[in-house]
C-alpha positions in Angstrom: 19.5 -47.7 83.6 15.9 -47.6 81.6 14.8 -45.5 85.0 17.5 -42.8 84.0 16.6 -42.3 80.5 13.3 -41.6 81.1 13.8 -39.3 83.4 16.8 -37.9 81.5 14.2 -37.7 78.8 11.3 -35.9 80.9 13.8 -33.1 82.3 15.1 -32.5 78.7 11.3 -32.1 77.7 10.9 -30.3 80.7 13.0 -27.7 79.9 12.4 -27.6 76.5 8.5 -27.2 77.1 9.1 -24.2 79.5 11.8 -22.1 77.7 10.5 -19.0 75.7 13.4 -19.3 73.1 14.5 -17.0 70.2 14.6 -20.2 67.9 12.2 -19.8 64.6 9.1 -22.0 65.3 7.1 -23.5 62.9 4.7 -20.5 61.3 3.6 -20.5 58.0 2.6 -17.3 57.6 1.3 -14.2 59.2 -2.7 -15.2 58.3 -2.5 -18.6 59.3 -0.4 -17.5 63.0 -3.5 -15.4 63.2 -6.2 -17.5 62.1 -4.5 -19.7 64.6 -4.2 -17.4 67.2 -8.0 -16.3 67.1 -8.9 -20.0 66.9 -7.1 -21.2 69.7 -8.0 -18.0 72.1 -12.0 -18.2 71.4 -11.4 -14.9 69.4 -9.1 -13.9 72.0 -11.5 -13.9 74.9 -9.9 -17.6 76.4 -13.0 -18.3 77.8 -13.7 -22.3 78.4 -9.7 -22.8 76.5 -8.6 -24.6 79.2 -11.1 -27.6 78.9 -10.7 -27.7 75.1 -6.6 -27.6 76.0 -6.9 -30.6 78.3 -8.2 -32.5 75.0 -5.4 -31.6 73.4 -2.3 -34.4 72.9 1.0 -33.5 74.0 2.6 -33.6 70.9 -0.6 -31.4 69.2 1.0 -28.8 72.3 4.4 -29.1 71.2 3.5 -28.3 67.3 1.1 -25.2 68.6 4.2 -23.8 70.9 6.5 -23.9 68.0 3.9 -22.8 65.9 2.9 -19.5 68.6 6.8 -18.9 68.7 7.2 -18.6 64.7 3.8 -16.1 64.9 5.8 -13.9 67.3 8.7 -13.5 65.5 6.4 -12.9 62.1 3.6 -10.8 63.5 4.6 -8.1 66.2 1.1 -6.5 66.0 -1.5 -6.8 69.3 -3.2 -9.0 70.3 -1.8 -11.7 68.4 1.6 -11.1 69.8 0.4 -11.6 73.5 -1.8 -14.3 72.6 1.3 -16.4 70.8 3.2 -15.4 74.4 -0.5 -16.4 76.3 -0.2 -19.4 74.7 3.4 -20.5 74.4 3.2 -20.0 78.3 0.0 -22.2 78.7 0.7 -24.8 76.6 4.0 -25.5 78.3 2.6 -25.5 81.6 0.4 -28.2 80.2 3.1 -30.1 79.0 5.0 -29.4 82.5 2.4 -30.8 84.1 1.6 -33.7 82.2 5.7 -34.8 82.9 5.5 -34.2 86.1 2.1 -36.6 86.2 4.0 -38.8 84.4 7.0 -39.1 86.8 4.8 -39.6 89.8 2.9 -42.3 88.1 5.5 -44.5 87.2 6.8 -43.4 90.7 10.1 -42.0 89.6 9.4 -38.3 91.4 11.6 -39.7 94.1 14.5 -40.5 92.2 14.7 -36.9 90.2 14.4 -35.3 93.5 17.1 -37.4 94.8 19.6 -36.6 91.4 18.6 -33.0 91.1 19.9 -32.5 94.9 23.1 -34.1 94.0 23.0 -31.8 91.2 22.6 -34.2 88.1 20.6 -31.4 86.0 
């Protein structure tokens, strides 16, 4: 039963991490959005961001995704709007990869695939 709960939680988190919903994110202000997006993307150059992003915790990734969602609602000017989308996509992929690695490390991937094949989604 514990395995089912873990897999269910992982699936729920995967679907949450991968979605680009219109749900309001946590964005304080346009100025904060612009500052954070510039910082996270190295002033929109995206140089060496992958190495820095790997150091972020799962909760930090989720928090940044939520903020980027809100930023896209608050600020539709470029390069901020596109940067927020890129950040969301990149951080979601990192979360998805970490969740999958968790399933593999705990030998839950086979059970997950079996249940998915049987329609448990």
